[in-house]
N, C-alpha and C positions, 0 to 999 in steps of 0.2 A: 703418873696421871697426866702431867703436863704434856709429856711426849705423846700420849694417846690423843689428847685434844688437838695438838698441833698436827698430827698425822691426819686426823679426820678433816680438819679445816683444809689441809693441802689437797686431800683427795676431792673435797667438794669444789675447790677452785679449778682443779684439773677437769672434773666432769663438766663444770659450767663452761669452761673454755672450749672443751671438745664439742659440746652442744652448739655453742655459738659458731664455731668453725664449720660444722656440718650445715647449719642453717644458712650461713653465708655462701657455702659452696652450692647449695640448692638454688639460692637466689642468683648466683652468677651463671648457673646453667639454664635458668628459665628464659624461654624465648616467647614473647607475647604473640598471640595469634590475631592478625588483623581480620575483621569481618569481611566476608565476600561482598563485593559491590553488586547491587541489584542490576539486572539486565533484562532487556526485551528482545534479545537476539533471536532471530527466526520469526518474529512477528511480521505480518503482512497486511497490506491494504491494496486492493486491486479493483480497477474500474470494470464493471460488467454491464452488458446490455440485455434486458429481458422485456419482451413485449414492447419494444421501441422505447423503453424507459431506462435511463442510466442509474446504476446502483454502485455502491462501494461495498465490496465484500471484504470483511476483515477477520483475521485470526490472530489473537494476541495471547502470548504466554509470558508471564512474569517469572524470571529466575531469581529467587531471593532466598537462598538457603539459611542465611543468618537473620532474616526478618528485619532488614534495614529500611525497606520501603515504607513510606509514611502515608501512602494512599492506595486505594483499590478501585477508583473510578477512572475509566479510560476515556480519553477524548482524542479527536483527530483535528489537527490544526492545518489549514490550507492557506497558502500565501503565494502571491506572485511578486513579492517585494514591496508592493504598494498597498494592495488590498489583502485582507485576511478574514477568515471565518473559522469558528470552532464548532465541531460537531460532537455531541455527547454520545458515546458508543454504549456505555453501560458500566455495570459493576462486575469486577472480576470475581469468580467463584473458584476457590482453591487455586488461585493464580492463573486462571484461564478465562478467555471470553472470545466468542466467535458469533458472527451474524452479518447483517448488512443494513445499510442505511441508504436512503435516496440521495443522489447527488444534489448538492445545493442548487436551488432554482428549479428542480424537477418536482413533478407531482403526479399522483395516480388517483383514480377514483376507487370506489369501494370494491369493484371487481378486479382491480389491479391493472386496468387499462391506463396508458399514459395520457396525461392531460396537460402537462407543462414541461418545458425544457429550458435550461439555463441559456440566457441570451436571446430568448424568443418571447414575443407577446402576440396575443390574438387581437388584431385591430381591424375594424371595418370588414369583418367577415373573413379575414385571412391571417395567416401567420407571417409575421415580419421580424427580422432581426433587430434587436435593440441593444444599446450599450450597457443597460442595466441587467437586473435579474441574474447576477453572478456569471455574466458572460466571461469574465476574466478567468474563471475556473476551467474553461475549455482550452486555455493556452498553456504556457510553460509555468508550472506551479511546483512548489515544494510542500510535501506532506510530512507531518510529524505526529507519531503516536505518542501521547503523553499519559503517564500514570504516576511517575516519579520512581524510576527514571523515565527518559524519553528516547525515541528512536526515529530517525528520518528514514522514510520508505519511498520507493519509486511509485508514483501514481499519475495516471493521465486519463483524460476523458475517453470513454470507450469508443473506438472507431466504428464507422458504419460498415455493415456487412449486408449481403443480400437477404439475410434472415432477420436482421435487427438494425435499425438506423440510428436510434438514440437522438432523433430529431423529429420535428413535426412532419406530418404526411406531405410528400411531394417536395421536401426541401433538402433531401440528402444526396441526390445524384452526384453533385460535385465532390462530395467527401468520400464516395465509394472507393475503397482501396483497389489498386490495380490487380490484386490477387483474387478479387471477387468477380462479380458479374462482368465488369469492364474487361478484365483479362480474358474472360471466356468469349466475349463478343468480338474482341479485336481479331483473333485468328480467323474467325468465321468470315468477318468482313474482308480480310485480305484474300482468303480463298475465293470468295465470291467475285471480287474484282478481277482476280487472275483468271477465273473461269470465263467471265464475260470477255476479257481481252483475247483469250485463246479462241473463243467462239467467233469473235469478229474477224480475227485473222484468218480462220479457216474459211469463212464465207468469202472473203476477198480473194483468196487463192483459188477457190472453186470457181468464182465468176470469171477470173482471168483465164482459167483453163478452158471454160466453156466458150469464151469468145474466140479462142484460137481454133 
């Protein structure tokens, strides 16, 4: 009887030790999984001109497979190192958001026609450049899309083109890019001058021949 009890106790101890060893082995083999860091990789913000009005077109995608982000409202922060402004873009739906907002300092009427531009004011019946009204946003700026996380994106004021100036009427010729109308006019002017010079030379030679 005593031997049976002793044997049963010994078997119990061995089973307990075996279970403990297996549990310890499983614990030693366990590798914790770190949650993936949220990202806005691939999101963009681009300056666009439409009907002579500057806009910011944006396309935002939040990559967050483990649900680590604590927000869903997207903003765009612009700064030149001294001045800054924050634009609310909207709320992400299923991790995505796209659309456009007016450039700071710009305005349009109910029909979508441009009525204001950054760095400009209508005074005494004409448009004049002023240091205020977000003029600094037309220079060298840094743009950051923020949701939590955040992402710095390249952004600059839309350049003037023959089709869209993004400036008040009659104020954009100096900013017209060389690839636009100015580039087209320059070769024509050169050809015209060359033709006039050739014609003048031909007349001089003809007159000299007639005199002889």
